[in-house]
Biopython code that builds the backbone (N, CA, C, O; Angstrom):
import numpy as np
from Bio.PDB.StructureBuilder import StructureBuilder

atoms = [
    (1, "HIS", "N", (87.008, 102.756, 130.084)),
    (1, "HIS", "CA", (86.834, 101.613, 129.195)),
    (1, "HIS", "C", (87.460, 101.939, 127.855)),
    (1, "HIS", "O", (87.110, 102.940, 127.229)),
    (2, "VAL", "N", (88.388, 101.095, 127.407)),
    (2, "VAL", "CA", (89.088, 101.318, 126.147)),
    (2, "VAL", "C", (88.285, 100.757, 124.993)),
    (2, "VAL", "O", (87.832, 99.613, 125.031)),
    (3, "GLN", "N", (88.113, 101.569, 123.972)),
    (3, "GLN", "CA", (87.439, 101.101, 122.755)),
    (3, "GLN", "C", (88.375, 101.246, 121.567)),
    (3, "GLN", "O", (89.049, 102.265, 121.415)),
    (4, "LEU", "N", (88.411, 100.224, 120.731)),
    (4, "LEU", "CA", (89.216, 100.219, 119.521)),
    (4, "LEU", "C", (88.287, 100.000, 118.337)),
    (4, "LEU", "O", (87.497, 99.056, 118.330)),
    (5, "VAL", "N", (88.380, 100.867, 117.337)),
    (5, "VAL", "CA", (87.488, 100.776, 116.188)),
    (5, "VAL", "C", (88.323, 100.752, 114.914)),
    (5, "VAL", "O", (89.005, 101.721, 114.580)),
    (6, "GLU", "N", (88.252, 99.619, 114.208)),
    (6, "GLU", "CA", (89.002, 99.464, 112.968)),
    (6, "GLU", "C", (88.187, 99.939, 111.770)),
    (6, "GLU", "O", (86.956, 99.948, 111.796)),
    (7, "SER", "N", (88.896, 100.327, 110.735)),
    (7, "SER", "CA", (88.264, 100.698, 109.473)),
    (7, "SER", "C", (89.290, 100.533, 108.354)),
    (7, "SER", "O", (90.481, 100.353, 108.608)),
    (8, "GLY", "N", (88.811, 100.597, 107.122)),
    (8, "GLY", "CA", (89.715, 100.562, 105.982)),
    (8, "GLY", "C", (89.762, 99.262, 105.213)),
    (8, "GLY", "O", (90.398, 99.185, 104.162)),
    (9, "GLY", "N", (89.097, 98.239, 105.720)),
    (9, "GLY", "CA", (89.085, 96.979, 105.003)),
    (9, "GLY", "C", (88.260, 97.067, 103.728)),
    (9, "GLY", "O", (87.584, 98.065, 103.479)),
    (10, "GLY", "N", (88.325, 96.010, 102.924)),
    (10, "GLY", "CA", (87.548, 95.993, 101.701)),
    (10, "GLY", "C", (87.931, 94.828, 100.819)),
    (10, "GLY", "O", (88.728, 93.972, 101.201)),
    (11, "SER", "N", (87.352, 94.809, 99.635)),
    (11, "SER", "CA", (87.641, 93.768, 98.649)),
    (11, "SER", "C", (88.559, 94.358, 97.588)),
    (11, "SER", "O", (88.223, 95.356, 96.950)),
    (12, "VAL", "N", (89.705, 93.745, 97.405)),
    (12, "VAL", "CA", (90.696, 94.256, 96.459)),
    (12, "VAL", "C", (91.256, 93.102, 95.620)),
    (12, "VAL", "O", (91.025, 91.928, 95.908)),
    (13, "GLN", "N", (91.982, 93.467, 94.601)),
    (13, "GLN", "CA", (92.613, 92.468, 93.748)),
    (13, "GLN", "C", (94.058, 92.248, 94.194)),
    (13, "GLN", "O", (94.653, 93.121, 94.826)),
    (14, "PRO", "N", (94.608, 91.114, 93.874)),
    (14, "PRO", "CA", (96.014, 90.864, 94.223)),
    (14, "PRO", "C", (96.921, 91.959, 93.668)),
    (14, "PRO", "O", (96.744, 92.426, 92.543)),
    (15, "GLY", "N", (97.879, 92.348, 94.472)),
    (15, "GLY", "CA", (98.810, 93.382, 94.059)),
    (15, "GLY", "C", (98.430, 94.783, 94.492)),
    (15, "GLY", "O", (99.257, 95.694, 94.463)),
    (16, "GLU", "N", (97.186, 94.956, 94.891)),
    (16, "GLU", "CA", (96.738, 96.274, 95.328)),
    (16, "GLU", "C", (97.147, 96.532, 96.776)),
    (16, "GLU", "O", (97.730, 95.681, 97.448)),
    (17, "SER", "N", (96.816, 97.746, 97.226)),
    (17, "SER", "CA", (97.196, 98.165, 98.573)),
    (17, "SER", "C", (95.981, 98.608, 99.370)),
    (17, "SER", "O", (94.964, 99.013, 98.807)),
    (18, "LEU", "N", (96.099, 98.525, 100.678)),
    (18, "LEU", "CA", (95.080, 99.022, 101.598)),
    (18, "LEU", "C", (95.774, 99.639, 102.799)),
    (18, "LEU", "O", (96.897, 99.272, 103.143)),
    (19, "THR", "N", (95.094, 100.575, 103.427)),
    (19, "THR", "CA", (95.550, 101.093, 104.711)),
    (19, "THR", "C", (94.440, 100.900, 105.730)),
    (19, "THR", "O", (93.353, 101.461, 105.595)),
    (20, "LEU", "N", (94.721, 100.111, 106.737)),
    (20, "LEU", "CA", (93.779, 99.900, 107.823)),
    (20, "LEU", "C", (94.052, 100.913, 108.926)),
    (20, "LEU", "O", (95.201, 101.271, 109.185)),
    (21, "SER", "N", (92.996, 101.364, 109.564)),
    (21, "SER", "CA", (93.126, 102.304, 110.672)),
    (21, "SER", "C", (92.431, 101.742, 111.900)),
    (21, "SER", "O", (91.453, 101.002, 111.796)),
    (22, "CYS", "N", (92.945, 102.102, 113.048)),
    (22, "CYS", "CA", (92.333, 101.713, 114.312)),
    (22, "CYS", "C", (92.347, 102.941, 115.219)),
    (22, "CYS", "O", (93.404, 103.400, 115.653)),
    (23, "THR", "N", (91.177, 103.451, 115.489)),
    (23, "THR", "CA", (91.064, 104.618, 116.357)),
    (23, "THR", "C", (90.733, 104.155, 117.765)),
    (23, "THR", "O", (89.804, 103.374, 117.974)),
    (24, "ALA", "N", (91.494, 104.642, 118.716)),
    (24, "ALA", "CA", (91.335, 104.195, 120.095)),
    (24, "ALA", "C", (90.842, 105.327, 120.997)),
    (24, "ALA", "O", (91.171, 106.496, 120.796)),
    (25, "SER", "N", (90.061, 104.951, 121.976)),
    (25, "SER", "CA", (89.684, 105.914, 122.999)),
    (25, "SER", "C", (90.822, 106.015, 124.004)),
    (25, "SER", "O", (91.562, 105.048, 124.189)),
    (26, "GLY", "N", (90.974, 107.125, 124.636)),
    (26, "GLY", "CA", (92.036, 107.280, 125.614)),
    (26, "GLY", "C", (93.407, 107.359, 124.982)),
    (26, "GLY", "O", (93.541, 107.672, 123.799)),
    (27, "SER", "N", (94.417, 107.077, 125.770)),
    (27, "SER", "CA", (95.793, 107.275, 125.332)),
    (27, "SER", "C", (96.545, 105.985, 125.077)),
    (27, "SER", "O", (97.776, 105.977, 125.071)),
    (28, "ILE", "N", (95.817, 104.883, 124.864)),
    (28, "ILE", "CA", (96.472, 103.582, 124.759)),
    (28, "ILE", "C", (97.469, 103.521, 123.620)),
    (28, "ILE", "O", (98.511, 102.879, 123.755)),
    (29, "VAL", "N", (97.178, 104.175, 122.493)),
    (29, "VAL", "CA", (98.080, 104.098, 121.339)),
    (29, "VAL", "C", (99.435, 104.700, 121.674)),
    (29, "VAL", "O", (100.467, 104.162, 121.274)),
    (30, "GLY", "N", (99.443, 105.781, 122.384)),
    (30, "GLY", "CA", (100.697, 106.442, 122.717)),
    (30, "GLY", "C", (101.376, 105.900, 123.955)),
    (30, "GLY", "O", (102.589, 106.044, 124.112)),
    (31, "ALA", "N", (100.613, 105.280, 124.835)),
    (31, "ALA", "CA", (101.154, 104.903, 126.136)),
    (31, "ALA", "C", (101.443, 103.420, 126.291)),
    (31, "ALA", "O", (102.142, 103.027, 127.225)),
    (32, "ASN", "N", (100.920, 102.583, 125.394)),
    (32, "ASN", "CA", (101.054, 101.139, 125.555)),
    (32, "ASN", "C", (101.384, 100.471, 124.217)),
    (32, "ASN", "O", (101.390, 101.114, 123.168)),
    (33, "SER", "N", (101.650, 99.203, 124.281)),
    (33, "SER", "CA", (101.921, 98.433, 123.061)),
    (33, "SER", "C", (100.608, 98.155, 122.335)),
    (33, "SER", "O", (99.587, 97.893, 122.971)),
    (34, "VAL", "N", (100.635, 98.211, 121.009)),
    (34, "VAL", "CA", (99.458, 97.962, 120.186)),
    (34, "VAL", "C", (99.840, 97.092, 119.004)),
    (34, "VAL", "O", (101.012, 97.006, 118.638)),
    (35, "ALA", "N", (98.841, 96.444, 118.406)),
    (35, "ALA", "CA", (99.159, 95.457, 117.379)),
    (35, "ALA", "C", (97.980, 95.210, 116.456)),
    (35, "ALA", "O", (96.846, 95.603, 116.730)),
    (36, "TRP", "N", (98.288, 94.544, 115.353)),
    (36, "TRP", "CA", (97.282, 94.039, 114.427)),
    (36, "TRP", "C", (97.363, 92.515, 114.393)),
    (36, "TRP", "O", (98.445, 91.930, 114.356)),
    (37, "PHE", "N", (96.190, 91.895, 114.408)),
    (37, "PHE", "CA", (96.062, 90.447, 114.261)),
    (37, "PHE", "C", (95.121, 90.178, 113.099)),
    (37, "PHE", "O", (94.373, 91.058, 112.674)),
    (38, "ARG", "N", (95.165, 88.964, 112.594)),
    (38, "ARG", "CA", (94.174, 88.578, 111.597)),
    (38, "ARG", "C", (93.736, 87.153, 111.838)),
    (38, "ARG", "O", (94.448, 86.347, 112.436)),
    (39, "GLN", "N", (92.534, 86.864, 111.350)),
    (39, "GLN", "CA", (91.967, 85.531, 111.515)),
    (39, "GLN", "C", (91.180, 85.153, 110.281)),
    (39, "GLN", "O", (90.432, 85.959, 109.728)),
    (40, "VAL", "N", (91.361, 83.915, 109.860)),
    (40, "VAL", "CA", (90.558, 83.356, 108.783)),
    (40, "VAL", "C", (89.725, 82.233, 109.374)),
    (40, "VAL", "O", (90.127, 81.611, 110.357)),
    (41, "PRO", "N", (88.562, 81.968, 108.779)),
    (41, "PRO", "CA", (87.695, 80.918, 109.329)),
    (41, "PRO", "C", (88.430, 79.590, 109.457)),
    (41, "PRO", "O", (89.111, 79.147, 108.532)),
    (42, "GLY", "N", (88.282, 78.975, 110.606)),
    (42, "GLY", "CA", (88.887, 77.668, 110.819)),
    (42, "GLY", "C", (90.313, 77.701, 111.308)),
    (42, "GLY", "O", (90.903, 76.656, 111.582)),
    (43, "LYS", "N", (90.881, 78.904, 111.421)),
    (43, "LYS", "CA", (92.253, 79.020, 111.893)),
    (43, "LYS", "C", (92.313, 79.939, 113.103)),
    (43, "LYS", "O", (91.431, 80.769, 113.324)),
    (44, "ALA", "N", (93.365, 79.773, 113.872)),
    (44, "ALA", "CA", (93.563, 80.614, 115.042)),
    (44, "ALA", "C", (93.950, 82.028, 114.628)),
    (44, "ALA", "O", (94.547, 82.238, 113.572)),
    (45, "ARG", "N", (93.609, 82.973, 115.460)),
    (45, "ARG", "CA", (94.019, 84.348, 115.202)),
    (45, "ARG", "C", (95.532, 84.444, 115.317)),
    (45, "ARG", "O", (96.125, 83.877, 116.235)),
    (46, "GLU", "N", (96.158, 85.158, 114.394)),
    (46, "GLU", "CA", (97.614, 85.250, 114.387)),
    (46, "GLU", "C", (98.055, 86.709, 114.415)),
    (46, "GLU", "O", (97.383, 87.592, 113.883)),
    (47, "GLY", "N", (99.193, 86.933, 115.045)),
    (47, "GLY", "CA", (99.755, 88.263, 115.067)),
    (47, "GLY", "C", (100.319, 88.638, 113.712)),
    (47, "GLY", "O", (101.028, 87.845, 113.091)),
    (48, "VAL", "N", (100.015, 89.830, 113.251)),
    (48, "VAL", "CA", (100.507, 90.327, 111.972)),
    (48, "VAL", "C", (101.657, 91.303, 112.215)),
    (48, "VAL", "O", (102.742, 91.159, 111.651)),
    (49, "ALA", "N", (101.403, 92.286, 113.053)),
    (49, "ALA", "CA", (102.423, 93.294, 113.346)),
    (49, "ALA", "C", (102.108, 93.938, 114.676)),
    (49, "ALA", "O", (100.943, 94.088, 115.046)),
    (50, "ALA", "N", (103.138, 94.315, 115.384)),
    (50, "ALA", "CA", (102.972, 94.969, 116.677)),
    (50, "ALA", "C", (104.010, 96.073, 116.808)),
    (50, "ALA", "O", (105.079, 96.022, 116.200)),
    (51, "ILE", "N", (103.673, 97.065, 117.609)),
    (51, "ILE", "CA", (104.606, 98.158, 117.840)),
    (51, "ILE", "C", (104.558, 98.545, 119.310)),
    (51, "ILE", "O", (103.488, 98.698, 119.899)),
    (52, "ALA", "N", (105.728, 98.698, 119.877)),
    (52, "ALA", "CA", (105.833, 99.042, 121.287)),
    (52, "ALA", "C", (105.973, 100.550, 121.462)),
    (52, "ALA", "O", (106.107, 101.292, 120.488)),
    (53, "ILE", "N", (105.938, 100.982, 122.695)),
    (53, "ILE", "CA", (106.008, 102.412, 122.979)),
    (53, "ILE", "C", (107.343, 103.008, 122.534)),
    (53, "ILE", "O", (107.429, 104.204, 122.257)),
    (54, "ASP", "N", (108.393, 102.167, 122.463)),
    (54, "ASP", "CA", (109.704, 102.670, 122.028)),
    (54, "ASP", "C", (109.824, 102.709, 120.515)),
    (54, "ASP", "O", (110.872, 103.074, 119.982)),
    (55, "GLY", "N", (108.750, 102.332, 119.818)),
    (55, "GLY", "CA", (108.756, 102.361, 118.361)),
    (55, "GLY", "C", (109.244, 101.103, 117.695)),
    (55, "GLY", "O", (109.177, 100.974, 116.473)),
    (56, "LYS", "N", (109.738, 100.166, 118.492)),
    (56, "LYS", "CA", (110.211, 98.903, 117.913)),
    (56, "LYS", "C", (109.012, 98.078, 117.478)),
    (56, "LYS", "O", (108.002, 98.000, 118.178)),
    (57, "SER", "N", (109.144, 97.461, 116.306)),
    (57, "SER", "CA", (108.034, 96.707, 115.740)),
    (57, "SER", "C", (108.421, 95.253, 115.507)),
    (57, "SER", "O", (109.599, 94.898, 115.453)),
    (58, "LYS", "N", (107.406, 94.438, 115.375)),
    (58, "LYS", "CA", (107.579, 93.007, 115.105)),
    (58, "LYS", "C", (106.571, 92.622, 114.041)),
    (58, "LYS", "O", (105.396, 92.976, 114.133)),
    (59, "TYR", "N", (107.032, 91.890, 113.025)),
    (59, "TYR", "CA", (106.160, 91.460, 111.945)),
    (59, "TYR", "C", (106.189, 89.943, 111.801)),
    (59, "TYR", "O", (107.193, 89.296, 112.100)),
    (60, "ALA", "N", (105.087, 89.396, 111.344)),
    (60, "ALA", "CA", (105.072, 87.991, 110.946)),
    (60, "ALA", "C", (105.940, 87.843, 109.700)),
    (60, "ALA", "O", (105.982, 88.743, 108.861)),
    (61, "ASP", "N", (106.618, 86.734, 109.578)),
    (61, "ASP", "CA", (107.501, 86.517, 108.425)),
    (61, "ASP", "C", (106.743, 86.648, 107.110)),
    (61, "ASP", "O", (107.296, 87.119, 106.116)),
    (62, "SER", "N", (105.489, 86.236, 107.103)),
    (62, "SER", "CA", (104.713, 86.223, 105.866)),
    (62, "SER", "C", (104.361, 87.615, 105.358)),
    (62, "SER", "O", (103.942, 87.767, 104.211)),
    (63, "VAL", "N", (104.526, 88.639, 106.205)),
    (63, "VAL", "CA", (104.126, 89.992, 105.793)),
    (63, "VAL", "C", (105.286, 90.972, 105.767)),
    (63, "VAL", "O", (105.119, 92.130, 105.385)),
    (64, "LYS", "N", (106.454, 90.510, 106.172)),
    (64, "LYS", "CA", (107.615, 91.406, 106.167)),
    (64, "LYS", "C", (107.818, 91.978, 104.775)),
    (64, "LYS", "O", (107.618, 91.283, 103.778)),
    (65, "ASP", "N", (108.209, 93.225, 104.706)),
    (65, "ASP", "CA", (108.497, 93.954, 103.467)),
    (65, "ASP", "C", (107.235, 94.347, 102.722)),
    (65, "ASP", "O", (107.323, 95.054, 101.719)),
    (66, "ARG", "N", (106.053, 93.914, 103.177)),
    (66, "ARG", "CA", (104.808, 94.319, 102.526)),
    (66, "ARG", "C", (103.884, 95.108, 103.452)),
    (66, "ARG", "O", (103.108, 95.949, 102.999)),
    (67, "PHE", "N", (103.976, 94.830, 104.753)),
    (67, "PHE", "CA", (103.122, 95.485, 105.733)),
    (67, "PHE", "C", (103.960, 96.465, 106.551)),
    (67, "PHE", "O", (105.121, 96.199, 106.861)),
    (68, "THR", "N", (103.359, 97.587, 106.890)),
    (68, "THR", "CA", (104.021, 98.558, 107.762)),
    (68, "THR", "C", (103.055, 99.014, 108.832)),
    (68, "THR", "O", (101.973, 99.517, 108.531)),
    (69, "ILE", "N", (103.447, 98.840, 110.084)),
    (69, "ILE", "CA", (102.641, 99.316, 111.200)),
    (69, "ILE", "C", (103.175, 100.678, 111.629)),
    (69, "ILE", "O", (104.384, 100.900, 111.698)),
    (70, "SER", "N", (102.244, 101.580, 111.913)),
    (70, "SER", "CA", (102.626, 102.910, 112.378)),
    (70, "SER", "C", (101.518, 103.453, 113.258)),
    (70, "SER", "O", (100.424, 102.893, 113.320)),
    (71, "LYS", "N", (101.812, 104.539, 113.930)),
    (71, "LYS", "CA", (100.791, 105.116, 114.803)),
    (71, "LYS", "C", (100.940, 106.624, 114.882)),
    (71, "LYS", "O", (102.023, 107.179, 114.694)),
    (72, "ASP", "N", (99.826, 107.264, 115.165)),
    (72, "ASP", "CA", (99.780, 108.701, 115.397)),
    (72, "ASP", "C", (99.285, 108.886, 116.818)),
    (72, "ASP", "O", (98.087, 108.794, 117.085)),
    (73, "ASN", "N", (100.204, 109.145, 117.722)),
    (73, "ASN", "CA", (99.826, 109.241, 119.133)),
    (73, "ASN", "C", (98.839, 110.369, 119.378)),
    (73, "ASN", "O", (97.904, 110.221, 120.166)),
    (74, "ALA", "N", (99.041, 111.481, 118.715)),
    (74, "ALA", "CA", (98.160, 112.627, 118.929)),
    (74, "ALA", "C", (96.725, 112.334, 118.503)),
    (74, "ALA", "O", (95.773, 112.830, 119.107)),
    (75, "GLN", "N", (96.581, 111.521, 117.457)),
    (75, "GLN", "CA", (95.256, 111.152, 116.965)),
    (75, "GLN", "C", (94.762, 109.842, 117.563)),
    (75, "GLN", "O", (93.663, 109.388, 117.243)),
    (76, "SER", "N", (95.560, 109.236, 118.423)),
    (76, "SER", "CA", (95.207, 107.939, 119.034)),
    (76, "SER", "C", (94.807, 106.930, 117.966)),
    (76, "SER", "O", (93.813, 106.218, 118.109)),
    (77, "THR", "N", (95.584, 106.879, 116.906)),
    (77, "THR", "CA", (95.248, 106.007, 115.790)),
    (77, "THR", "C", (96.432, 105.129, 115.413)),
    (77, "THR", "O", (97.572, 105.585, 115.331)),
    (78, "LEU", "N", (96.133, 103.881, 115.191)),
    (78, "LEU", "CA", (97.103, 102.880, 114.748)),
    (78, "LEU", "C", (96.798, 102.561, 113.287)),
    (78, "LEU", "O", (95.634, 102.468, 112.895)),
    (79, "TYR", "N", (97.850, 102.395, 112.484)),
    (79, "TYR", "CA", (97.673, 102.111, 111.067)),
    (79, "TYR", "C", (98.371, 100.818, 110.679)),
    (79, "TYR", "O", (99.316, 100.377, 111.333)),
    (80, "LEU", "N", (97.884, 100.223, 109.601)),
    (80, "LEU", "CA", (98.571, 99.103, 108.976)),
    (80, "LEU", "C", (98.515, 99.330, 107.473)),
    (80, "LEU", "O", (97.460, 99.198, 106.853)),
    (81, "GLN", "N", (99.649, 99.670, 106.898)),
    (81, "GLN", "CA", (99.753, 99.835, 105.454)),
    (81, "GLN", "C", (100.058, 98.471, 104.854)),
    (81, "GLN", "O", (101.036, 97.822, 105.224)),
    (82, "ILE", "N", (99.216, 98.045, 103.929)),
    (82, "ILE", "CA", (99.375, 96.727, 103.321)),
    (82, "ILE", "C", (99.609, 96.907, 101.830)),
    (82, "ILE", "O", (98.749, 97.425, 101.118)),
    (83, "ASN", "N", (100.757, 96.484, 101.367)),
    (83, "ASN", "CA", (101.094, 96.580, 99.942)),
    (83, "ASN", "C", (101.175, 95.180, 99.328)),
    (83, "ASN", "O", (101.309, 94.175, 100.026)),
    (84, "SER", "N", (101.089, 95.156, 98.007)),
    (84, "SER", "CA", (101.234, 93.896, 97.262)),
    (84, "SER", "C", (100.382, 92.791, 97.869)),
    (84, "SER", "O", (100.878, 91.710, 98.187)),
    (85, "LEU", "N", (99.111, 93.071, 98.024)),
    (85, "LEU", "CA", (98.211, 92.114, 98.677)),
    (85, "LEU", "C", (98.170, 90.797, 97.932)),
    (85, "LEU", "O", (98.203, 90.757, 96.702)),
    (86, "LYS", "N", (98.098, 89.715, 98.704)),
    (86, "LYS", "CA", (97.998, 88.355, 98.173)),
    (86, "LYS", "C", (96.704, 87.731, 98.667)),
    (86, "LYS", "O", (96.115, 88.186, 99.647)),
    (87, "SER", "N", (96.270, 86.691, 97.983)),
    (87, "SER", "CA", (95.028, 86.026, 98.373)),
    (87, "SER", "C", (95.120, 85.505, 99.805)),
    (87, "SER", "O", (94.124, 85.485, 100.529)),
    (88, "GLU", "N", (96.315, 85.085, 100.209)),
    (88, "GLU", "CA", (96.466, 84.551, 101.570)),
    (88, "GLU", "C", (96.420, 85.632, 102.643)),
    (88, "GLU", "O", (96.456, 85.319, 103.833)),
    (89, "ASP", "N", (96.340, 86.900, 102.242)),
    (89, "ASP", "CA", (96.166, 87.980, 103.218)),
    (89, "ASP", "C", (94.699, 88.159, 103.594)),
    (89, "ASP", "O", (94.377, 88.931, 104.497)),
    (90, "THR", "N", (93.819, 87.454, 102.909)),
    (90, "THR", "CA", (92.391, 87.540, 103.201)),
    (90, "THR", "C", (92.117, 87.136, 104.640)),
    (90, "THR", "O", (92.650, 86.141, 105.132)),
    (91, "GLY", "N", (91.288, 87.914, 105.303)),
    (91, "GLY", "CA", (90.937, 87.587, 106.679)),
    (91, "GLY", "C", (90.326, 88.779, 107.381)),
    (91, "GLY", "O", (90.230, 89.872, 106.823)),
    (92, "MET", "N", (89.915, 88.548, 108.613)),
    (92, "MET", "CA", (89.418, 89.626, 109.459)),
    (92, "MET", "C", (90.616, 90.178, 110.232)),
    (92, "MET", "O", (91.343, 89.435, 110.891)),
    (93, "TYR", "N", (90.803, 91.466, 110.139)),
    (93, "TYR", "CA", (91.938, 92.115, 110.798)),
    (93, "TYR", "C", (91.454, 92.830, 112.046)),
    (93, "TYR", "O", (90.510, 93.618, 112.011)),
    (94, "TYR", "N", (92.130, 92.531, 113.154)),
    (94, "TYR", "CA", (91.766, 93.094, 114.441)),
    (94, "TYR", "C", (92.890, 93.962, 114.997)),
    (94, "TYR", "O", (94.072, 93.645, 114.864)),
    (95, "CYS", "N", (92.501, 95.032, 115.603)),
    (95, "CYS", "CA", (93.418, 95.883, 116.348)),
    (95, "CYS", "C", (93.390, 95.427, 117.807)),
    (95, "CYS", "O", (92.332, 95.094, 118.342)),
    (96, "ALA", "N", (94.549, 95.416, 118.435)),
    (96, "ALA", "CA", (94.625, 95.010, 119.832)),
    (96, "ALA", "C", (95.542, 95.944, 120.601)),
    (96, "ALA", "O", (96.515, 96.470, 120.062)),
    (97, "GLY", "N", (95.217, 96.138, 121.857)),
    (97, "GLY", "CA", (96.044, 96.973, 122.712)),
    (97, "GLY", "C", (96.331, 96.289, 124.026)),
    (97, "GLY", "O", (95.563, 95.446, 124.490)),
    (98, "SER", "N", (97.428, 96.658, 124.609)),
    (98, "SER", "CA", (97.820, 96.068, 125.881)),
    (98, "SER", "C", (97.688, 97.091, 127.004)),
    (98, "SER", "O", (97.777, 98.297, 126.773)),
    (99, "ARG", "N", (97.477, 96.604, 128.207)),
    (99, "ARG", "CA", (97.522, 97.477, 129.381)),
    (99, "ARG", "C", (98.974, 97.815, 129.723)),
    (99, "ARG", "O", (99.243, 98.721, 130.511)),
    (100, "SER", "N", (99.894, 97.079, 129.124)),
    (100, "SER", "CA", (101.298, 97.228, 129.503)),
    (100, "SER", "C", (102.125, 97.809, 128.374)),
    (100, "SER", "O", (101.637, 98.004, 127.261)),
    (101, "GLN", "N", (103.381, 98.082, 128.678)),
    (101, "GLN", "CA", (104.356, 98.529, 127.688)),
    (101, "GLN", "C", (105.278, 97.365, 127.344)),
    (101, "GLN", "O", (106.502, 97.495, 127.329)),
    (102, "CYS", "N", (104.656, 96.233, 127.071)),
    (102, "CYS", "CA", (105.436, 95.026, 126.800)),
    (102, "CYS", "C", (106.159, 95.158, 125.466)),
    (102, "CYS", "O", (105.765, 95.974, 124.632)),
    (103, "PRO", "N", (107.201, 94.376, 125.254)),
    (103, "PRO", "CA", (107.904, 94.394, 123.958)),
    (103, "PRO", "C", (106.957, 94.017, 122.829)),
    (103, "PRO", "O", (105.997, 93.275, 123.036)),
    (104, "SER", "N", (107.230, 94.531, 121.638)),
    (104, "SER", "CA", (106.341, 94.290, 120.508)),
    (104, "SER", "C", (106.223, 92.790, 120.205)),
    (104, "SER", "O", (105.147, 92.316, 119.841)),
    (105, "GLN", "N", (107.323, 92.046, 120.355)),
    (105, "GLN", "CA", (107.241, 90.630, 120.025)),
    (105, "GLN", "C", (106.347, 89.881, 121.017)),
    (105, "GLN", "O", (105.769, 88.851, 120.669)),
    (106, "THR", "N", (106.230, 90.380, 122.227)),
    (106, "THR", "CA", (105.362, 89.746, 123.226)),
    (106, "THR", "C", (103.896, 89.923, 122.835)),
    (106, "THR", "O", (103.123, 88.964, 122.860)),
    (107, "LEU", "N", (103.517, 91.143, 122.475)),
    (107, "LEU", "CA", (102.132, 91.379, 122.083)),
    (107, "LEU", "C", (101.825, 90.682, 120.770)),
    (107, "LEU", "O", (100.733, 90.139, 120.599)),
    (108, "TRP", "N", (102.777, 90.690, 119.834)),
    (108, "TRP", "CA", (102.584, 90.018, 118.546)),
    (108, "TRP", "C", (102.280, 88.542, 118.758)),
    (108, "TRP", "O", (101.499, 87.953, 118.011)),
    (109, "ALA", "N", (102.891, 87.945, 119.771)),
    (109, "ALA", "CA", (102.665, 86.527, 120.074)),
    (109, "ALA", "C", (101.335, 86.291, 120.776)),
    (109, "ALA", "O", (100.950, 85.145, 121.007)),
    (110, "GLY", "N", (100.637, 87.355, 121.114)),
    (110, "GLY", "CA", (99.312, 87.196, 121.703)),
    (110, "GLY", "C", (99.242, 87.419, 123.201)),
    (110, "GLY", "O", (98.156, 87.466, 123.779)),
    (111, "ALA", "N", (100.412, 87.558, 123.836)),
    (111, "ALA", "CA", (100.408, 87.773, 125.279)),
    (111, "ALA", "C", (100.108, 89.244, 125.579)),
    (111, "ALA", "O", (100.529, 90.132, 124.837)),
    (112, "HIS", "N", (99.402, 89.489, 126.633)),
    (112, "HIS", "CA", (99.083, 90.831, 127.099)),
    (112, "HIS", "C", (98.204, 91.618, 126.129)),
    (112, "HIS", "O", (98.216, 92.849, 126.140)),
    (113, "ALA", "N", (97.449, 90.919, 125.297)),
    (113, "ALA", "CA", (96.478, 91.595, 124.430)),
    (113, "ALA", "C", (95.191, 91.726, 125.227)),
    (113, "ALA", "O", (94.414, 90.777, 125.333)),
    (114, "ASP", "N", (94.973, 92.901, 125.782)),
    (114, "ASP", "CA", (93.880, 93.094, 126.729)),
    (114, "ASP", "C", (92.634, 93.710, 126.110)),
    (114, "ASP", "O", (91.529, 93.524, 126.620)),
    (115, "TYR", "N", (92.806, 94.441, 125.013)),
    (115, "TYR", "CA", (91.677, 95.123, 124.395)),
    (115, "TYR", "C", (91.642, 94.765, 122.909)),
    (115, "TYR", "O", (92.681, 94.644, 122.259)),
    (116, "TRP", "N", (90.439, 94.601, 122.393)),
    (116, "TRP", "CA", (90.265, 94.201, 120.999)),
    (116, "TRP", "C", (89.199, 95.053, 120.324)),
    (116, "TRP", "O", (88.212, 95.453, 120.941)),
    (117, "GLY", "N", (89.422, 95.319, 119.042)),
    (117, "GLY", "CA", (88.399, 95.939, 118.231)),
    (117, "GLY", "C", (87.471, 94.878, 117.659)),
    (117, "GLY", "O", (87.620, 93.687, 117.933)),
    (118, "GLN", "N", (86.521, 95.325, 116.868)),
    (118, "GLN", "CA", (85.533, 94.396, 116.320)),
    (118, "GLN", "C", (85.990, 93.785, 115.003)),
    (118, "GLN", "O", (85.387, 92.826, 114.522)),
    (119, "GLY", "N", (87.042, 94.326, 114.420)),
    (119, "GLY", "CA", (87.610, 93.766, 113.200)),
    (119, "GLY", "C", (87.145, 94.467, 111.936)),
    (119, "GLY", "O", (86.072, 95.069, 111.893)),
    (120, "THR", "N", (87.972, 94.374, 110.916)),
    (120, "THR", "CA", (87.625, 94.873, 109.588)),
    (120, "THR", "C", (88.062, 93.822, 108.576)),
    (120, "THR", "O", (89.185, 93.322, 108.643)),
    (121, "GLN", "N", (87.186, 93.488, 107.646)),
    (121, "GLN", "CA", (87.425, 92.389, 106.715)),
    (121, "GLN", "C", (88.254, 92.840, 105.521)),
    (121, "GLN", "O", (87.988, 93.877, 104.914)),
    (122, "VAL", "N", (89.257, 92.044, 105.199)),
    (122, "VAL", "CA", (90.056, 92.250, 103.984)),
    (122, "VAL", "C", (89.894, 91.018, 103.118)),
    (122, "VAL", "O", (90.156, 89.899, 103.559)),
    (123, "THR", "N", (89.463, 91.225, 101.891)),
    (123, "THR", "CA", (89.281, 90.118, 100.950)),
    (123, "THR", "C", (90.093, 90.407, 99.699)),
    (123, "THR", "O", (89.927, 91.448, 99.064)),
    (124, "VAL", "N", (90.969, 89.479, 99.354)),
    (124, "VAL", "CA", (91.827, 89.640, 98.186)),
    (124, "VAL", "C", (91.502, 88.533, 97.195)),
    (124, "VAL", "O", (91.733, 87.356, 97.470)),
    (125, "SER", "N", (90.964, 88.914, 96.041)),
    (125, "SER", "CA", (90.620, 87.903, 95.037)),
    (125, "SER", "C", (90.540, 88.512, 93.657)),
    (125, "SER", "O", (90.261, 87.808, 92.686)),
]
sb = StructureBuilder()
sb.init_structure("model")
sb.init_model(0)
sb.init_chain("A")
sb.init_seg("    ")
for serial, (resi, resn, name, xyz) in enumerate(atoms, 1):
    if name == "N":
        sb.init_residue(resn, " ", resi, " ")
    sb.init_atom(name, np.array(xyz, "f"), 0.0, 1.0, " ", f" {name:<3s}", serial, name[0])
structure = sb.get_structure()
C-alpha cells in the first residue's frame, strides 16, 4: 500500500518562498511518475507540476518560472519549491503518484493519478 505524506505548507506573505515535501512509502518516487496538484474551495483540483521517471517535467502556465518540482529517489521524497508566492497560489497542495511511468504531461492533466496524499495547506496573504 502506497502512502504519500505532504509537509511544508503554511501561511506566508506575497513574495515569500516555501518548499513543500512529499515523502512516499516504497519506491514510487524513483520508479513512477509523480506530481503536485492544488485545490481551492469551489474549484476543481488542478495539476501544478509533474515529473516523469526520465526527469522531464510539466508545469501549469500560471506557475512556470516560479515553481520547481524535484525529487530525491534515495529518500523517496518529492519536492515543490515555490518562489514569489502570490495570493492566487493559496490552496491545498496534494502530492500524487502513478502506478505507471506515464509522461509528465499525462499525470499533470490528472490521468493515471492513482495515489494521493492528504494535502498541505498554503495560504498567501
